[in-house]
C-alpha positions as CSV (number, residue, x, y, z in Angstrom):
1,M,109.2,104.6,78.8
2,I,108.5,101.8,81.3
3,Y,111.4,102.9,83.4
4,L,110.2,106.5,83.5
5,S,106.7,105.2,84.5
6,L,108.2,103.1,87.3
7,F,110.3,106.1,88.5
8,I,107.2,108.3,88.6
9,V,105.1,105.7,90.4
10,S,107.9,105.2,92.9
11,L,108.3,108.9,93.5
12,L,104.6,109.4,94.0
13,A,104.3,106.4,96.3
14,A,106.7,108.2,98.7
15,T,104.2,111.0,99.0
16,I,100.6,111.0,100.4
17,L,99.3,109.7,97.0
18,P,98.0,106.1,97.1
19,F,100.4,104.4,94.8
20,S,102.0,101.0,95.2
21,S,105.5,101.0,93.9
22,E,106.1,97.5,95.3
23,L,103.3,96.0,93.2
24,T,104.5,97.9,90.1
25,L,108.1,96.7,90.6
26,A,107.1,93.1,91.3
27,G,104.8,93.1,88.2
28,L,107.5,94.4,85.9
29,M,110.0,92.0,87.3
30,A,107.7,89.1,86.9
31,T,107.2,89.8,83.2
32,S,111.0,89.2,82.6
33,N,110.8,91.8,79.8
34,Y,113.1,94.3,81.6
35,E,116.4,94.4,83.3
36,N,115.6,93.6,86.9
37,S,118.7,95.3,88.3
38,F,117.8,98.5,86.5
39,L,114.2,98.3,87.7
40,L,115.5,98.1,91.2
41,I,117.7,101.1,90.8
42,V,115.0,103.2,89.2
43,A,112.4,102.3,91.8
44,S,114.8,103.0,94.6
45,F,115.9,106.3,93.3
46,G,112.3,107.5,92.6
47,N,111.1,106.4,96.1
48,V,114.0,108.0,97.9
49,L,113.6,111.2,95.9
50,G,109.9,111.3,96.9
51,S,111.0,111.1,100.5
52,V,113.5,113.9,100.0
53,I,110.6,116.0,98.7
54,N,108.7,115.3,101.9
55,W,111.8,116.2,104.0
56,A,112.2,119.5,102.1
57,L,108.5,120.2,102.4
58,G,108.8,119.8,106.2
59,F,112.1,121.7,106.4
60,Y,110.9,124.7,104.6
61,S,107.2,124.8,105.7
62,R,107.1,124.8,109.4
63,N,104.6,127.6,109.5
64,L,102.3,126.0,106.8
65,T,101.3,122.9,108.7
66,S,98.1,124.5,110.1
67,K,96.9,125.5,106.6
68,K,93.9,123.6,105.3
69,W,95.5,122.7,102.0
70,F,98.7,121.3,103.6
71,P,99.0,117.6,102.5
72,F,99.8,116.1,105.9
73,K,97.2,116.4,108.7
74,E,98.1,117.3,112.2
75,A,97.2,113.9,113.6
76,K,99.6,112.1,111.2
77,I,102.3,114.6,112.0
78,E,101.7,114.1,115.8
79,R,101.9,110.3,115.4
80,S,105.1,110.5,113.4
81,S,106.6,112.9,115.9
82,K,105.9,110.4,118.7
83,W,107.9,107.9,116.7
84,F,110.8,110.3,116.6
85,T,110.5,111.0,120.3
86,K,110.6,107.3,121.1
87,F,113.1,106.0,118.5
88,G,114.9,109.0,117.3
89,K,116.3,109.3,113.8
90,W,116.6,105.5,113.6
91,S,112.8,105.5,113.0
92,L,113.7,106.7,109.4
93,L,114.7,103.1,108.6
94,F,110.9,102.5,108.6
95,A,110.1,105.3,106.1
96,W,108.9,102.6,103.7
97,V,106.0,101.6,106.0
98,P,102.6,102.5,104.5
99,I,100.6,105.3,106.1
100,L,103.3,106.1,108.7
101,G,106.4,106.4,106.5
102,D,105.3,109.5,104.4
103,P,104.5,111.7,107.4
104,L,107.6,110.4,109.1
105,T,109.8,111.9,106.4
106,L,107.9,115.2,106.6
107,V,108.4,115.3,110.4
108,A,112.1,114.6,109.9
109,G,112.2,117.9,107.9
110,L,110.1,119.7,110.4
111,L,112.4,118.6,113.2
112,R,115.5,119.6,111.1
113,I,117.0,116.2,111.0
114,R,120.4,116.5,109.3
115,F,119.9,115.8,105.6
116,L,122.9,113.4,105.4
117,D,121.5,111.3,108.3
118,F,118.1,111.4,106.7
119,I,119.1,110.3,103.2
120,I,121.3,107.4,104.5
121,L,118.7,106.0,106.8
122,V,115.8,106.4,104.4
123,A,117.8,104.9,101.5
124,I,118.7,101.9,103.6
125,G,115.1,101.2,104.6
126,K,113.6,101.8,101.2
127,V,116.2,100.0,99.1
128,S,116.1,97.0,101.6
129,R,112.4,96.7,101.0
130,Y,112.9,96.6,97.2
131,L,115.8,94.1,97.6
132,V,113.4,91.7,99.3
133,I,111.1,92.0,96.3
134,F,114.0,91.7,94.0
135,Y,115.2,88.4,95.5
136,L,111.7,87.0,96.0
137,I,110.8,87.5,92.3
138,G,114.1,87.9,90.5
């Protein structure tokens, strides 16, 4: 059950919801009651999947961004778009950065960044962040 909870927290943390998957992962690893390698895999998979949801949301909802209920505000999308203009698809390595990363993954979908490029770059960035936690605590 704890692995499922970590997966859900990690997935939600990759959306606009204010969750901290890093603190959750670190706390679970510090208790030494769970297999740290499996915690790392579960957190990574959930967080990358959350970013994939953002990418799909962007990819399939270009005409919805002006709607009031749309989860990403125009200012965040504009800021993330500037990152893409400046750094290109390589900016996806920073999809783990709080506040900027979630809209960045949405903008990748809006700009029709190739899914394979997206998933590889986002996974590298997000898993690397969790690996740092893994080696600091584990």
